[in-house]
C-alpha positions in Angstrom: 0.1 -0.2 0.1 1.2 3.5 -0.9 1.2 6.2 1.4 -1.2 9.0 0.8 -0.2 12.1 -0.2 -2.1 15.4 0.3 -0.9 17.7 -3.0 -0.6 21.3 -2.2 2.0 22.9 -4.9 4.0 26.0 -4.5 2.3 28.0 -7.2 3.8 27.9 -10.5 6.4 30.9 -11.6 7.3 31.9 -8.0 11.2 32.3 -7.3 11.1 29.2 -5.3 9.5 27.1 -7.8 11.3 27.7 -11.1 9.9 25.0 -12.9 13.1 23.6 -14.1 13.3 19.7 -15.0 14.9 17.9 -12.6 18.1 15.8 -13.5 16.8 12.2 -12.9 15.8 12.1 -10.2 18.7 10.4 -9.2 18.6 10.7 -5.4 16.2 11.4 -2.5 17.5 13.5 0.3 16.1 13.3 3.7 16.1 16.5 6.0 14.5 17.6 9.5 12.7 20.8 9.4 14.8 22.1 12.4 11.5 23.2 13.8 10.3 21.8 17.0 7.8 24.7 17.8 4.0 23.4 18.3 2.0 23.6 15.3 4.9 23.1 13.1 3.5 20.2 11.1 3.2 19.6 7.3 0.3 21.8 6.6 2.2 24.6 8.4 5.5 23.9 6.4 3.1 23.9 3.0 1.9 27.6 4.0 5.5 28.7 4.9 6.4 27.6 1.1 4.0 29.6 -0.4 5.0 32.8 1.3 7.3 35.4 0.7 10.0 34.5 3.2 10.7 31.1 1.3 10.4 32.7 -2.0 13.0 35.3 -1.3 15.6 32.9 0.0 14.9 30.8 -2.3 14.1 27.4 -0.8 11.6 24.6 -1.7 11.2 20.8 -1.2 9.2 18.1 -2.8 7.3 16.6 0.3 6.9 17.2 4.1 6.0 14.5 6.5 4.3 14.8 10.0 3.1 11.8 12.2 -0.7 11.9 10.1 0.3 13.0 6.6 2.4 13.8 3.5 2.1 16.9 1.9 3.6 17.4 -1.6 4.7 21.1 -2.7 6.5 20.2 -5.8 6.1 17.7 -8.8 8.9 15.1 -8.7 9.6 16.1 -12.3 10.8 19.5 -11.1 13.8 20.4 -8.9 13.6 22.5 -5.8 16.1 24.2 -3.4 16.9 22.1 -0.2 20.4 20.7 -0.5 22.4 23.8 0.4 25.0 22.7 -2.5 23.9 25.8 -5.1 22.6 26.8 -8.1 24.4 24.0 -9.9 25.0 21.5 -7.2 23.6 17.8 -7.6 21.8 17.6 -4.5 19.7 20.6 -5.8 19.5 19.6 -9.4 18.9 16.0 -9.0 17.5 15.0 -5.6 13.8 14.9 -4.1 13.8 16.5 -1.1 11.7 15.0 1.8 11.5 17.0 5.3 10.5 15.1 8.5 8.9 17.4 11.0 9.9 17.6 14.6 7.2 19.6 16.5 6.7 19.2 19.9 3.1 18.3 19.9 3.6 15.7 17.3 4.6 11.6 17.3 8.2 11.8 16.0 8.6 8.3 15.8 5.4 8.0 13.7 6.6 10.7 11.3 9.9 8.9 10.9 8.1 5.6 9.9 5.5 7.5 7.4 8.9 9.2 5.9 10.5 5.9 5.6 7.5 4.5 4.0 7.2 7.4 1.4 11.0 7.1 0.5 10.2 3.3 -0.2 7.3 4.2 -2.3 9.3 6.9 -4.2 12.3 4.3 -4.9 9.7 1.9 -6.2 8.0 4.1 -8.4 11.4 5.5 -9.7 13.2 2.1 -10.0 16.1 3.3 -7.6 18.2 1.3 -5.6 18.3 2.1 -1.5 22.1 4.0 -2.3 19.8 6.9 -3.6 18.8 7.4 -0.4 21.2 10.5 1.2 21.3 12.8 4.2 21.1 16.3 3.7 24.8 16.0 5.3 25.8 14.1 2.1 25.3 17.2 0.0 26.4 20.0 2.2 28.0 18.7 5.6 25.2 20.2 7.8 23.8 18.3 10.9 20.9 17.2 9.1 18.8 15.1 9.5 20.3 15.8 13.1 17.5 14.1 15.1 18.3 10.7 13.1 22.0 11.2 13.0 22.2 11.8 17.1 20.7 8.3 17.7 23.0 5.4 17.4 22.0 3.5 14.3 19.4 5.9 13.6 20.2 6.4 9.8 20.5 2.4 9.5 17.0 1.9 11.3 15.6 4.6 9.2 16.9 3.0 6.0 15.4 -0.4 7.4 12.3 1.0 7.4 12.6 2.2 3.5 13.7 -1.4 2.7 10.7 -2.9 4.2 8.5 -0.8 2.4 10.4 -1.3 -0.8 10.5 -4.9 -0.3 6.7 -5.1 0.4 6.2 -3.5 -3.3 8.8 -5.8 -4.8 6.9 -8.9 -3.3 8.1 -12.5 -4.3 7.2 -12.2 -8.0 9.4 -9.3 -8.8 11.4 -9.4 -12.2 15.5 -9.2 -12.1 16.8 -6.1 -13.6 17.0 -5.5 -17.3 20.6 -4.8 -18.4 19.7 -1.3 -19.1 18.5 -1.0 -15.5 21.9 -2.6 -14.7 24.2 0.1 -16.2 21.7 2.4 -14.7 22.4 1.4 -11.3 26.0 0.7 -11.9 26.5 4.4 -13.3 24.6 5.6 -10.3 26.6 3.7 -7.7 29.7 5.2 -9.5 28.2 8.7 -9.1 27.8 8.4 -5.4 31.3 6.9 -5.0 32.7 10.0 -6.8 30.7 12.4 -4.7 31.7 10.8 -1.5 35.4 11.0 -2.5 34.8 15.1 -3.5 33.7 15.5 0.2 36.5 13.7 1.8 39.6 14.7 0.1 43.1 14.8 1.3 45.0 18.4 0.9 46.2 18.7 -2.8 49.4 20.0 -3.1 48.4 23.3 -4.9 46.3 23.9 -2.3 48.7 23.5 0.9 50.0 27.1 0.9 46.7 28.4 1.9 45.7 25.3 4.3 49.1 26.0 6.2 48.1 29.8 6.3 44.4 29.3 7.4 45.6 26.7 9.7 48.4 29.5 11.4 45.5 32.0 11.7 43.3 29.7 13.5 40.9 29.5 10.7 40.7 26.0 10.2 41.7 23.1 12.2 44.7 20.6 11.6 44.6 18.5 9.8 42.6 19.7 7.4 42.1 16.5 5.4 38.4 15.3 4.6 37.3 18.4 3.1 35.8 19.1 -0.7 37.7 20.2 -3.7 35.6 23.4 -3.6 36.6 24.3 -0.3 40.3 23.9 -0.9 39.6 25.9 -4.2 37.7 28.7 -2.2 40.8 29.0 0.5 43.4 29.0 -2.3 41.6 31.9 -4.1 41.5 33.8 -0.8 45.0 33.2 -0.4 46.1 34.0 -3.5 44.0 37.2 -3.3 45.6 38.1 -0.2 42.6 37.8 2.0 44.4 35.7 4.3 46.2 38.0 6.3 46.6 38.7 10.3 
C-alpha cells in the first residue's frame, strides 16, 4: 500500500518553484525541518513554502511528512532548493527533498516511520536503489537530519524501514533488472562514490600553502584532510588574493 499524499503545490512561477526539470531524479534527500515549535506540522510548512520568506531565499522541497500526513509541494519532475549545494549542485538539481517534522506536539517516531514508507514508495516508482537515499549532510556537510543522526544506528534503522516498504512493493514475483537498468544502477553507484570522494579529500599539493596559512591564523583546524575540492579551491583563491592576513 502506498502512502496517501495531500497535494498542496507551491504556485508555478514563484522564485522558489522555477519549474526547471529535475535531473533524473537520481537521489532522495532526507532532512529534518529543524522547527520543534508547536503546530510546525506538514500543513504549516506547506503554508510557509507559499509565503514571501521562502520565495525570497529561495527554498523549496518536494514533500513534508508529519505523524499524520504527507504533503507534496513540488512535482517530482521539477527540482527544488533544499540541498545547500548551490545553483548547480547535484543535490539541488537531481534529488527529491523530503523534510520530516519535529514539532513538539507531534509523534516523531510515527513521522519517521511515515517518511521511510514514502521513501520506499518513491524508490519503487522511480526504480532507484537504496543507495540513492542520502542525508542532507551528504551534500553540504550540515548536521541534518539531526535527530536521526544523533541516535545510535539512527540512519541505518531509518533505511531498514525504507527497505521494508520497498520489499513490500517488490514482493516475491519481482523480475530481475534488465541490462539497461543494471547499467543505470552501476552508473549511479559510481556517481555516489565520486561524490563521497569529493567530500573526503586529502589536502592537494596546490592548496597546501593556503591551508597552512589558514591553520596558522586559526581559521581551520589541523589536519585539514576530509574537506571538499570546492573548499580547497575557495581557500586557495582567498590566499592568492591576499585575503588570509593577520
